[in-house]
C-alpha positions as CSV (number, residue, x, y, z in Angstrom):
1,X,-18.3,-18.6,15.8
2,X,-14.7,-19.7,17.1
3,X,-12.0,-17.1,15.4
4,X,-9.6,-14.9,16.2
5,X,-8.8,-10.8,14.6
6,X,-5.2,-12.7,13.4
7,X,-6.6,-15.4,11.9
8,X,-9.1,-12.7,9.8
9,X,-6.2,-10.7,9.4
10,X,-4.7,-14.2,7.8
11,X,-7.5,-14.8,5.7
12,X,-8.1,-11.3,4.8
13,X,-4.2,-11.4,3.1
14,X,-4.9,-14.6,1.5
15,X,-8.0,-13.4,-0.6
16,X,-6.6,-10.1,-1.1
17,X,-3.5,-11.9,-2.6
18,X,-5.2,-14.6,-4.1
19,X,-2.4,-17.1,-2.6
20,X,-1.5,-18.9,0.5
21,X,2.2,-18.6,-0.4
22,X,2.1,-15.0,-0.8
23,X,-0.2,-14.4,2.0
24,X,2.5,-16.2,4.4
25,X,5.0,-14.2,3.4
26,X,3.5,-10.8,4.0
27,X,2.1,-12.1,7.4
28,X,5.6,-13.3,7.9
29,X,4.1,-16.9,9.2
30,X,3.9,-20.4,7.8
31,X,1.7,-21.3,4.7
32,X,0.0,-23.9,7.5
33,X,-1.2,-21.3,9.8
34,X,-3.0,-19.2,6.7
35,X,-4.3,-22.8,5.7
36,X,-5.4,-23.5,9.3
37,X,-7.0,-20.2,9.6
38,X,-9.3,-20.3,6.4
39,X,-10.4,-23.8,7.7
40,X,-11.3,-22.8,11.1
41,X,-13.2,-19.6,9.3
42,X,-15.0,-22.0,6.8
43,X,-15.6,-24.1,9.6
44,X,-17.4,-21.9,11.7
45,X,-19.8,-20.5,8.7
46,X,-20.6,-23.5,7.0
47,X,-19.2,-22.7,4.0
48,X,-16.7,-22.3,1.3
49,X,-14.8,-18.6,1.3
50,X,-12.0,-20.0,-1.5
51,X,-11.9,-22.4,-4.5
52,X,-8.3,-23.9,-3.9
53,X,-6.2,-24.9,-6.8
54,X,-2.8,-26.3,-7.4
55,X,-0.3,-24.2,-8.6
56,X,-3.2,-21.6,-9.4
57,X,-3.6,-20.2,-6.4
58,X,-7.1,-19.5,-4.6
59,X,-10.5,-18.0,-5.5
60,X,-12.9,-16.5,-3.8
61,X,-16.1,-17.8,-3.9
62,X,-19.1,-15.4,-4.4
63,X,-20.1,-15.9,-1.1
64,X,-16.6,-15.4,-0.1
65,X,-16.1,-12.2,-2.2
66,X,-19.2,-10.9,0.3
67,X,-17.3,-12.5,3.3
68,X,-14.2,-10.9,2.6
69,X,-16.0,-7.0,2.5
70,X,-17.4,-7.7,5.7
71,X,-14.0,-8.8,7.0
72,X,-12.2,-5.9,6.0
73,X,-14.8,-3.4,7.2
74,X,-14.3,-5.1,10.6
75,X,-10.5,-5.5,10.8
76,X,-10.6,-1.6,9.9
77,X,-13.2,-0.9,12.6
78,X,-10.8,-3.1,15.1
79,X,-7.9,-0.7,14.0
80,X,-9.7,2.4,14.5
81,X,-10.8,1.5,17.9
82,X,-7.3,0.4,19.5
83,X,-5.6,3.5,17.8
84,X,-8.4,5.9,19.6
85,X,-8.3,3.9,22.6
86,X,-4.2,3.7,22.6
87,X,-4.2,7.6,22.1
88,X,-6.8,8.6,24.7
89,X,-5.1,11.1,27.3
90,X,-2.0,11.2,25.1
91,X,-1.0,12.3,22.0
92,X,-2.1,10.2,18.5
93,X,-0.5,6.9,18.5
94,X,-0.5,4.2,16.3
95,X,0.2,2.8,12.0
96,X,-1.0,5.0,9.3
97,X,-0.9,3.2,6.2
98,X,-0.4,6.0,3.1
99,X,-0.5,4.8,-0.3
100,X,2.1,7.1,-2.8
101,X,2.3,8.0,-6.4
102,X,5.6,6.3,-7.0
103,X,7.3,9.4,-8.9
104,X,6.1,12.2,-6.4
105,X,7.1,9.9,-3.2
106,X,11.1,11.3,-3.3
107,X,10.5,14.7,-3.2
108,X,7.1,14.6,-1.4
109,X,7.4,12.7,1.6
110,X,10.8,14.0,3.2
111,X,9.2,17.3,4.8
112,X,6.0,15.0,5.8
113,X,8.0,12.3,7.4
114,X,10.3,15.0,9.2
115,X,7.0,16.8,10.9
116,X,5.3,13.5,12.1
117,X,8.6,12.2,13.3
118,X,9.0,15.2,15.2
119,X,5.3,15.9,16.2
120,X,3.7,12.3,16.9
121,X,6.8,9.9,17.7
122,X,4.3,7.4,18.7
123,X,3.0,7.3,14.8
124,X,4.4,4.8,12.8
125,X,4.3,4.4,8.9
126,X,3.3,1.9,6.4
127,X,4.1,3.4,3.1
128,X,2.6,1.6,0.0
129,X,3.9,2.6,-3.6
130,X,2.0,2.3,-6.8
131,X,0.7,4.3,-9.9
132,X,-2.3,5.6,-10.1
133,X,-4.7,2.7,-10.5
134,X,-2.8,0.8,-8.1
135,X,-3.1,3.7,-5.1
136,X,-7.1,3.6,-5.8
137,X,-7.0,-0.1,-5.3
138,X,-5.3,0.4,-2.2
139,X,-7.8,2.7,-0.7
140,X,-10.5,0.5,-2.1
141,X,-9.9,-3.0,-0.5
142,X,-8.7,-1.1,2.9
143,X,-5.1,-1.5,2.7
144,X,-4.2,2.0,2.8
145,X,-5.4,5.0,5.1
146,X,-5.2,7.7,2.7
147,X,-3.5,8.0,-0.6
148,X,-1.3,10.8,-2.4
149,X,-2.6,11.4,-5.5
150,X,-3.9,13.5,-8.2
151,X,-7.4,14.7,-7.8
152,X,-8.2,14.1,-11.6
153,X,-8.2,10.6,-11.3
154,X,-10.3,10.0,-8.4
155,X,-14.6,9.9,-8.2
156,X,-17.0,10.2,-5.4
157,X,-16.1,7.5,-3.6
158,X,-13.4,9.3,-2.2
159,X,-12.6,12.9,-0.3
160,X,-10.2,14.9,-1.4
161,X,-7.6,17.5,0.3
162,X,-5.6,20.0,-2.2
163,X,-2.0,20.2,-1.5
164,X,-0.5,22.0,-4.4
165,X,-1.0,22.3,-8.2
166,X,1.9,20.2,-10.1
167,X,2.2,22.3,-13.8
168,X,4.0,19.7,-16.1
169,X,7.6,20.8,-17.3
170,X,10.3,19.7,-19.8
171,X,13.4,17.9,-18.7
172,X,16.0,18.3,-21.1
173,X,19.6,17.6,-21.6
174,X,22.2,20.4,-21.1
175,X,23.5,19.8,-24.2
176,X,20.4,20.6,-26.3
177,X,19.9,24.2,-27.3
178,X,16.4,24.1,-25.6
179,X,17.8,24.0,-22.3
180,X,18.9,27.8,-22.5
181,X,15.4,29.1,-22.8
182,X,13.6,30.1,-19.7
183,X,10.4,28.0,-21.1
184,X,9.5,25.7,-24.1
185,X,6.1,25.4,-25.8
186,X,4.7,22.1,-27.0
187,X,5.2,22.7,-31.0
188,X,8.7,23.2,-29.8
189,X,8.8,19.9,-28.1
190,X,6.7,17.8,-30.1
191,X,9.3,17.1,-33.6
192,X,12.3,16.2,-30.9
193,X,12.7,12.3,-29.4
194,X,10.5,11.7,-26.3
195,X,11.3,9.7,-23.5
196,X,7.7,8.8,-22.1
197,X,7.0,8.2,-18.7
198,X,4.7,5.0,-19.6
199,X,2.5,4.8,-16.4
200,X,-1.4,4.4,-16.2
201,X,-3.3,7.7,-16.7
202,X,0.1,9.5,-16.9
203,X,0.6,8.6,-20.7
204,X,-2.8,9.5,-21.3
205,X,-2.7,12.8,-20.0
206,X,0.9,13.5,-21.6
207,X,-0.2,12.8,-25.0
208,X,-3.6,14.7,-24.4
209,X,-1.3,17.8,-23.9
210,X,0.0,17.4,-27.4
211,X,-3.6,16.5,-28.7
212,X,-5.3,19.5,-27.2
213,X,-2.8,21.5,-29.5
214,X,-3.4,19.9,-32.8
215,X,0.0,18.1,-32.5
216,X,1.8,15.2,-32.1
217,X,4.6,14.1,-30.1
218,X,7.3,11.9,-31.3
219,X,8.0,9.2,-28.9
220,X,11.4,7.5,-29.1
221,X,11.4,5.7,-25.7
222,X,9.3,4.5,-22.9
223,X,9.8,3.5,-18.9
224,X,7.9,2.9,-15.9
225,X,10.7,4.4,-14.3
226,X,11.0,8.4,-13.6
227,X,14.4,8.1,-12.5
228,X,15.3,6.2,-16.2
229,X,13.9,8.7,-17.6
230,X,16.0,11.6,-16.0
231,X,19.3,9.3,-16.7
232,X,18.0,9.1,-21.1
233,X,17.3,12.6,-20.9
234,X,21.1,13.5,-19.3
235,X,22.4,11.0,-21.5
236,X,21.2,12.9,-24.5
237,X,18.3,10.4,-25.9
238,X,15.4,13.2,-26.1
239,X,13.6,15.3,-23.6
240,X,11.0,13.8,-20.9
241,X,7.8,15.4,-19.2
242,X,7.4,15.4,-15.6
243,X,5.0,17.2,-12.8
244,X,7.2,16.9,-10.0
245,X,10.6,18.3,-9.3
246,X,13.2,15.8,-8.3
247,X,15.2,16.5,-5.4
248,X,18.5,16.0,-7.6
249,X,17.5,18.7,-10.0
250,X,16.9,20.9,-6.8
251,X,20.6,20.2,-5.9
252,X,21.7,22.0,-9.2
253,X,23.8,18.7,-10.1
254,X,21.6,17.3,-12.7
255,X,23.0,16.9,-16.3
256,X,19.7,18.4,-17.7
257,X,17.4,21.5,-16.7
258,X,13.6,21.3,-15.7
259,X,11.9,24.1,-18.1
260,X,8.2,25.2,-17.3
261,X,5.8,24.3,-21.0
262,X,4.4,27.6,-21.2
263,X,1.2,26.7,-23.2
264,X,0.5,23.4,-21.0
265,X,-2.5,24.9,-18.9
266,X,-5.2,23.3,-16.4
267,X,-2.2,21.8,-14.2
268,X,-3.5,18.6,-12.2
269,X,-4.0,19.1,-8.6
270,X,-2.4,16.8,-6.3
271,X,-3.5,15.6,-2.6
272,X,-4.7,13.5,-0.3
273,X,-7.7,11.1,-1.1
274,X,-9.4,8.8,1.4
275,X,-12.3,6.9,1.4
276,X,-15.7,9.3,1.4
277,X,-17.8,9.3,4.2
278,X,-15.3,7.4,6.7
279,X,-14.4,8.6,10.1
280,X,-10.7,8.5,9.9
281,X,-8.7,7.4,13.2
282,X,-6.8,10.0,15.4
283,X,-3.4,9.3,14.2
284,X,-4.6,9.6,10.4
285,X,-6.6,12.8,11.2
286,X,-3.1,14.3,12.8
287,X,-1.0,12.7,9.5
288,X,-3.5,14.9,7.2
289,X,-3.6,17.9,9.4
290,X,-0.1,18.0,9.8
291,X,0.1,17.7,5.8
292,X,-2.7,20.8,5.5
293,X,-0.2,22.8,8.3
294,X,2.6,22.0,5.9
295,X,0.8,23.3,2.5
296,X,0.0,26.4,4.3
297,X,3.6,26.5,5.2
298,X,4.5,26.7,1.4
299,X,6.6,23.1,1.9
300,X,5.4,21.9,-1.0
301,X,6.4,25.3,-3.2
302,X,9.9,23.4,-4.3
303,X,8.9,20.6,-5.7
304,X,6.7,22.0,-8.3
305,X,7.5,24.0,-11.0
306,X,6.8,27.6,-11.7
307,X,4.7,28.5,-15.3
308,X,5.6,32.4,-16.3
């Protein structure tokens, strides 16, 4: 069979994105190069990998689905080999692809990036952002080497290294009398207008907090952005609930306070997920080891609330 690693990457991107145009954009090449790679591979294999429908993109055939799985596995092994060879006789060198929960990224990543940049100048990082379900997709289809995610959303297909527990807290406008308290209860919040962070898993988790106490929260507004949550709370449109302290709150310049919820127990655990049973490249192992050392040094203590 006559095809190259580069062509396999083009085919994988087309299959993952289900679009020749989007694959060309991601790979920063022409659409004709993507099409040529698909044609070359299909001719070599003597069967169709994709069904191409004008104006509707491409869809993998049953054989194509299995072929794409093999291609992704082969590309992962190739990248692993390249990383190991490059690092022989030197420090870790190469690319680490990390997927991170969007609401946690601004607070979580600065100490990690600072450490990796200083200790492993040969490592570069590709950052993928999304909600919980999207992070699992990044891992499953081989787009990410690891994901920063909550333990509660993964299953036995993934290995997990905990970094910290993340108790929930309320963010409350400084104009609200509740903001003067050292802690609040779910009952005190239930009757107040809530700005809901409306993301997969997060919404169900927040609703269950109230339901476990026989309460119902009063949702006034919903948004998929934690930044908008904080803006609406600062403007007095209600309170919100989060798990990761925002950077600006630690700078003491926000128009709201982050207050522990005293009766919200069983804090979710945030950490690093990788595909189970997979030997990671040296660069990824070095990255994870650095994160675990930061954990032991207390580098993540400042981004979680202290519950009385």
